[in-house]
C-alpha positions as CSV (number, residue, x, y, z in Angstrom):
1,E,-1.6,44.6,101.0
2,F,0.2,47.6,102.9
3,E,-1.7,50.6,104.3
4,V,0.0,54.3,104.2
5,Y,-1.0,56.9,106.3
6,L,0.8,60.1,107.7
7,N,1.0,60.1,111.8
8,D,0.4,63.6,112.1
9,K,-1.6,63.6,115.3
10,F,1.1,65.3,117.2
11,L,1.2,68.3,115.0
12,P,-0.2,71.5,116.4
13,E,-3.3,72.8,115.0
14,I,-3.0,76.3,113.4
15,K,-6.0,78.6,114.7
16,L,-7.0,82.0,114.3
17,N,-8.6,83.6,117.4
18,N,-12.1,84.8,116.1
19,E,-12.3,87.1,119.3
20,Y,-9.9,89.8,117.6
21,Y,-12.3,90.1,114.9
22,K,-15.1,91.1,117.1
23,M,-13.1,93.5,119.4
24,L,-11.4,95.2,116.3
25,S,-14.4,95.2,113.9
26,Q,-14.5,98.9,114.3
27,D,-10.9,99.8,113.4
28,K,-10.2,99.7,109.6
29,K,-6.5,99.4,109.9
30,A,-7.1,96.6,112.4
31,V,-9.4,94.7,110.1
32,E,-7.0,94.9,107.1
33,Y,-4.1,93.8,109.2
34,L,-6.1,90.8,110.5
35,K,-7.1,90.0,106.8
36,E,-3.5,89.9,105.8
37,K,-2.6,87.5,108.8
38,A,-5.7,85.3,108.1
39,M,-4.4,85.1,104.2
40,R,-0.7,84.0,105.5
41,V,-2.3,81.5,108.1
42,R,-4.3,80.2,105.0
43,S,-1.2,79.9,103.0
44,L,0.7,78.3,105.5
45,E,-2.0,75.6,105.9
46,K,-2.1,74.9,102.1
47,S,1.9,74.6,102.2
48,I,1.7,72.0,105.0
49,E,-1.2,70.2,103.3
50,Q,0.8,70.1,100.1
51,R,4.1,69.0,101.9
52,N,2.0,66.2,103.6
53,M,0.6,64.9,100.5
54,T,4.2,64.9,98.9
55,I,5.5,62.7,101.7
56,Y,2.5,60.5,101.5
57,R,2.8,60.1,97.8
58,V,6.7,59.2,98.5
59,A,6.1,56.8,101.0
60,S,3.2,55.2,99.0
61,K,5.9,54.8,96.0
62,I,8.4,53.4,98.5
63,V,5.8,50.9,99.8
64,E,4.7,50.0,96.3
65,K,8.3,49.3,95.0
66,Q,9.6,47.8,98.1
67,K,6.7,45.1,98.9
68,E,9.2,42.3,98.7
69,F,11.4,43.8,101.3
70,F,8.4,44.4,103.5
71,K,7.1,40.7,103.0
72,K,10.4,38.8,103.1
73,G,13.4,41.0,104.4
74,I,16.3,42.8,103.4
75,G,17.4,40.4,100.7
76,Y,14.6,41.3,98.7
77,M,15.3,45.1,98.8
78,K,14.9,46.7,95.1
79,P,17.1,49.5,93.8
80,M,15.5,52.9,93.9
81,I,17.1,55.8,92.6
82,L,15.6,59.5,93.5
83,N,15.3,60.8,90.1
84,E,13.4,57.8,89.0
85,V,10.8,58.2,91.7
86,G,10.8,61.7,90.9
87,D,10.0,61.0,87.4
88,E,7.4,58.6,88.4
89,L,5.6,61.0,90.7
90,S,6.4,64.2,88.6
91,L,8.4,65.9,91.2
92,H,12.2,67.2,90.9
93,E,14.7,64.9,92.4
94,S,15.5,67.7,94.7
95,T,12.1,67.6,96.0
96,I,12.4,63.9,96.6
97,S,15.8,64.4,98.5
98,R,14.2,66.8,100.7
99,V,11.3,64.5,101.5
100,V,13.2,61.5,102.3
101,N,15.9,63.4,104.6
102,G,14.6,63.4,108.2
103,K,11.5,61.4,107.4
104,Y,10.8,58.1,109.1
105,M,8.4,55.2,108.4
106,Q,7.4,52.7,111.1
107,T,6.9,49.3,109.5
108,S,6.5,46.0,110.8
109,R,10.3,45.5,110.0
110,G,11.0,48.2,112.0
111,V,11.5,52.1,111.8
112,F,13.4,53.2,108.7
113,E,14.4,56.6,107.5
114,F,12.7,57.1,103.9
115,K,16.4,57.4,102.2
116,Y,17.3,54.1,103.6
117,F,15.2,52.6,100.8
118,F,17.1,54.6,98.2
119,S,20.2,52.6,97.1
120,G,22.3,52.0,94.0
121,R,21.9,48.9,91.9
122,V,24.0,46.1,91.0
123,E,23.3,44.1,87.7
124,T,22.7,40.3,88.0
125,E,23.6,37.9,85.2
126,S,19.8,37.5,84.5
127,G,19.6,41.1,83.7
128,E,17.8,42.2,86.8
129,D,19.0,44.7,89.1
130,M,19.6,44.0,92.8
131,S,20.0,46.9,95.5
132,M,23.1,47.8,97.1
133,I,21.6,47.0,100.4
134,A,20.9,43.3,99.3
135,V,24.2,42.9,98.1
136,Q,25.8,44.2,101.4
137,K,23.6,41.8,103.0
138,L,25.1,38.9,101.0
139,I,28.7,40.3,101.8
140,K,27.9,40.2,105.7
141,E,26.6,36.6,105.5
142,I,29.5,35.4,103.5
143,V,32.0,36.9,105.9
144,D,29.7,35.7,109.1
145,K,30.1,32.1,107.6
146,E,33.8,32.2,106.7
147,D,36.4,30.1,108.6
148,K,37.7,32.7,110.9
149,K,41.3,31.5,110.7
150,L,41.1,31.8,107.0
151,P,39.0,34.8,106.1
152,F,37.9,35.7,102.7
153,T,39.8,38.5,100.8
154,D,37.6,41.0,99.1
155,K,38.5,39.1,95.7
156,E,37.2,35.8,97.0
157,I,34.3,37.5,98.1
158,C,33.6,38.9,94.7
159,E,34.1,35.4,93.2
160,I,31.5,34.1,95.3
161,L,29.0,36.8,94.4
162,V,29.9,36.4,90.8
163,R,29.2,32.4,91.1
164,K,25.8,33.6,92.6
165,G,25.3,35.7,89.4
166,I,26.0,39.3,90.6
167,K,28.1,41.4,88.2
168,I,30.3,43.2,90.8
169,S,33.9,44.3,90.9
170,Q,36.3,43.6,93.6
171,R,36.7,47.4,94.3
172,T,32.8,47.4,94.9
173,V,33.1,44.6,97.3
174,S,35.6,46.4,99.0
175,N,33.7,49.6,99.2
176,Y,30.7,47.9,100.5
177,R,32.7,46.0,103.2
178,E,34.1,49.4,104.3
179,A,30.6,50.9,104.3
180,M,29.5,48.1,106.8
181,E,32.5,48.6,108.8
182,I,33.6,45.1,108.3
183,L,37.2,44.7,108.9
184,P,39.7,43.7,106.2
185,T,40.8,40.0,105.8
186,Y,44.0,40.5,107.9
187,L,42.2,42.2,111.0
188,R,39.5,39.4,110.6
189,K,41.9,36.5,111.1
190,E,41.9,34.7,114.2
191,L,45.0,32.7,115.3
């Protein structure tokens, strides 16, 4: 099993200096001022605690859904969409979007931004969904193994993937190849 925890040990602690209460206990205006500031500090602490809990819940959902990725590697990445995770956690899609941006997860497979785990899906002939990242990995493997004197066209890559049971269009193969910064056929060809 995998364990999820927040690494918040480097975050500064919020403290109120009780010496102010002692010094100003005679002044009613000062006491009211301090009470208001103490309420703001408690509100800030509560907001930070809620934010951390949301990050924890999203991280836990990522680990739950991507267990096979963590065990076996990128080829086992499952498709995840923000609004589906939001529905499962009873959070709005925009909240999930804010959580996954700029937050990172340290794993045995490396450090990944949360949003790395959210990708589109491609359907297979068996009716299962495959993540866009897993399909991109397959495209890269096909290109890496191709004959450099006769590299595959996007159409040929598409046909290879279709034979493997992945329902994908040539245009999608082109888009994924471009996103991975893999050169087109004529620029990959070696003489």
